[in-house]
C-alpha positions in Angstrom: 148.8 104.5 42.3 146.0 104.4 44.9 146.6 104.2 48.6 144.1 103.3 51.4 144.1 105.5 54.5 142.3 103.5 57.2 142.5 106.5 59.6 139.9 108.3 57.4 137.3 105.6 57.9 134.6 106.0 60.5 134.6 104.0 63.7 132.4 100.9 63.6 131.8 97.9 65.8 134.0 95.0 64.6 132.3 92.8 67.1 128.8 93.7 68.3 127.1 93.1 71.7 125.4 89.7 72.2 122.4 88.9 74.3 123.3 87.5 77.7 121.3 85.0 79.9 122.6 84.7 83.4 121.5 83.5 86.8 120.6 85.9 89.6 123.5 86.9 91.9 126.2 86.3 89.3 128.2 88.8 87.2 127.0 89.7 83.7 129.6 90.6 81.2 128.8 92.5 77.9 131.6 92.8 75.4 132.2 94.5 72.0 135.1 95.5 69.8 135.7 98.7 67.9 137.3 98.9 64.5 139.9 101.4 65.7 141.6 102.3 69.0 141.6 105.8 70.5 137.8 106.2 70.8 135.7 106.7 73.9 132.4 105.0 74.4 129.3 105.4 76.6 127.1 102.6 78.1 123.4 103.2 78.3 120.5 101.4 79.8 117.0 101.7 78.3 118.5 103.6 75.4 119.1 106.9 77.2 120.0 106.2 80.9 123.7 106.8 81.2 125.6 104.1 83.1 128.5 105.2 85.3 131.4 103.3 87.0 130.6 102.2 90.5 129.8 99.3 92.8 127.1 98.0 90.4 128.7 98.7 87.1 132.4 98.4 86.1 133.5 99.6 82.6 136.8 98.7 81.0 138.5 99.6 77.7 141.7 98.2 76.3 142.6 99.5 72.9 139.6 98.3 70.8 138.1 95.9 73.3 135.2 97.3 75.4 133.6 95.6 78.4 130.7 96.2 80.9 130.4 94.1 84.0 127.2 94.1 86.0 127.7 92.8 89.5 125.2 90.8 91.6 122.5 90.7 88.9 118.9 91.1 89.9 115.7 90.6 87.9 115.3 94.4 87.6 118.7 94.5 85.8 117.0 92.8 82.8 116.9 95.4 80.1 118.4 96.6 76.8 122.0 97.8 77.2 123.7 99.9 74.5 127.4 100.8 73.8 127.8 104.1 71.9 131.0 105.2 70.3 131.7 108.9 71.1 133.2 111.3 68.6 136.7 112.7 69.3 136.3 116.4 70.1 138.7 119.3 70.8 138.9 120.3 74.4 141.4 123.0 73.3 141.7 124.0 69.7 144.8 125.1 67.9 145.5 128.8 68.1 146.8 131.3 65.5 150.6 131.5 65.4 153.1 134.2 64.4 156.7 133.0 63.9 159.8 134.8 62.8 161.4 133.5 59.6 164.0 130.8 60.4 162.5 129.9 63.7 160.3 126.9 64.5 156.5 127.1 65.0 154.4 124.8 67.1 150.7 124.2 66.8 149.2 122.4 69.8 145.7 121.2 70.7 144.0 118.9 73.3 141.7 116.1 72.3 138.9 114.5 74.3 140.6 111.1 74.0 144.3 110.3 74.5 146.0 108.7 71.6 143.2 109.5 69.1 144.6 109.5 65.5 144.8 112.9 63.9 145.8 114.2 60.5 147.6 117.5 59.9 147.1 119.6 56.8 148.3 122.8 55.2 145.4 123.9 53.1 144.3 120.7 51.4 147.8 119.1 51.5 148.2 116.3 54.0 151.5 116.8 56.0 153.9 113.9 56.5 156.6 113.7 59.3 160.1 114.4 58.2 162.8 117.1 58.4 160.3 119.9 57.9 157.4 118.6 60.0 157.3 116.8 63.3 154.1 115.3 64.7 154.0 114.6 68.4 151.3 113.1 70.7 151.5 113.1 74.5 148.3 111.8 76.0 145.5 114.1 74.9 147.9 116.7 73.6 148.9 116.6 69.9 151.5 118.9 68.3 152.7 119.9 64.9 156.2 121.3 64.8 157.2 123.3 61.7 161.0 123.6 61.5 162.9 126.5 59.8 159.8 128.5 59.0 159.9 130.3 55.6 157.5 132.8 54.0 155.8 130.1 52.0 154.9 128.2 55.2 152.3 130.9 56.0 148.7 129.9 55.6 145.9 127.8 57.1 146.7 124.7 59.1 144.2 122.0 60.1 144.2 119.3 62.8 141.6 116.7 61.7 140.1 113.8 63.6 137.6 111.4 62.2 134.8 113.5 63.7 135.9 117.1 63.8 138.7 119.5 62.9 140.4 122.7 64.2 141.9 125.4 62.0 144.4 128.2 62.6 146.6 130.5 60.6 150.4 130.7 60.6 151.8 134.2 60.0 155.5 134.4 59.1 157.3 137.5 60.3 160.2 138.5 58.0 163.7 139.2 59.1 164.7 142.9 59.6 166.4 144.2 56.5 168.4 147.3 56.7 171.0 148.9 54.4 170.2 148.9 50.7 166.9 147.0 51.1 165.6 149.6 53.5 167.0 153.1 52.9 166.0 156.5 51.8 168.0 158.3 49.2 168.8 162.0 49.3 167.0 163.8 46.5 167.4 167.1 44.6 164.4 168.7 42.9 163.9 171.7 40.7 161.4 174.2 42.1 158.5 173.6 41.9 158.0 169.9 41.4 156.5 166.8 42.9 159.1 164.7 44.7 158.6 160.9 45.1 160.6 159.1 47.7 160.6 155.3 47.4 162.0 152.6 49.7 161.5 148.9 50.5 159.6 148.0 53.7 160.8 145.2 56.0 158.4 142.3 55.9 157.6 141.9 59.6 156.3 145.4 60.2 152.7 146.1 59.0 152.9 149.9 59.1 155.6 152.5 58.5 155.5 156.3 58.9 157.4 159.3 57.6 158.7 161.8 60.1 159.8 165.4 59.6 158.4 167.2 62.6 155.7 164.5 62.6 154.3 164.7 59.0 150.6 163.8 58.5 149.1 162.3 55.4 147.1 164.7 53.4 147.5 168.1 51.8 150.8 168.3 50.1 152.0 165.0 51.6 150.8 161.7 50.2 151.9 158.4 51.6 151.1 155.1 49.9 152.1 151.5 50.5 151.8 148.5 48.2 153.3 145.2 49.4 156.8 145.9 50.5 157.1 149.2 48.6 156.1 152.4 50.4 156.2 155.9 48.9 155.8 159.5 50.0 155.2 162.3 47.6 155.6 166.0 48.3 153.3 168.0 46.0 154.2 171.5 44.8 157.5 171.5 46.6 158.5 174.7 48.4 161.8 176.0 49.8 160.6 175.2 53.3 160.4 171.5 52.3 164.2 171.3 52.4 165.5 169.2 55.2 165.8 165.6 56.6 163.0 163.1 56.2 162.9 159.9 58.2 161.0 156.7 57.8 160.2 154.9 61.1 159.3 151.3 61.6 159.1 150.0 65.1 162.3 151.2 66.8 164.2 151.5 63.6 164.4 154.4 61.2 166.2 155.5 58.1 166.9 159.2 57.1 167.6 161.1 53.9 167.6 164.7 52.7 165.4 166.6 50.3 167.1 169.6 48.6 165.6 172.1 46.1 167.8 173.5 43.3 167.8 177.3 42.9 167.4 178.3 46.5 
């Protein structure tokens, strides 16, 4: 089954300008029609002279209909007039977002034209409004709301117009997990021997550290971290290694003892 997405097509002139012949002193009206609403235009004279609203010129735009009125026409007003469709640009792009798991995340950007059609994507997938995603547009502001954020919502999001796009990353911060999922176990070791201590790390903290009088990595202490698993190894364990060891993440910590048999 194939579908046709008209919002992906470029803007064209459904009705082009027509030459106008008018008597001096009257009002000349130039009209054209765009193929889609939500796009700004510029009027130019002689190809590059920008025309601005004022006493002489009056520009109007209603949805797809565009109009230029030239008041009190004079012979010197005879010229070539051009209507140019302007691209929709981002006055303010979407920003990277960090959201806790279970909360809602909101991407927001500001366009150069109010009501301009946009398309939201996660990676290459086009997002559709529903329970998970809400798309809102208020004037030039356009928003994507992601409800009940999960780990698999993390990734690259894109707001796309017909002319440009803006990208940002969503980072999902995991819930704090204590107890069995984050704990050190007391260990016994025969002297001498390497002692590994393994625990699960919470997902929303990027770094953890071991503390026993502020241990430093190196020498007999080796600390590694792969994904959610962190490990500390004490090489060539000595009697003075007996004691409490703590793992610290943010303001949380968990503690366990290391004991050596035979001392």
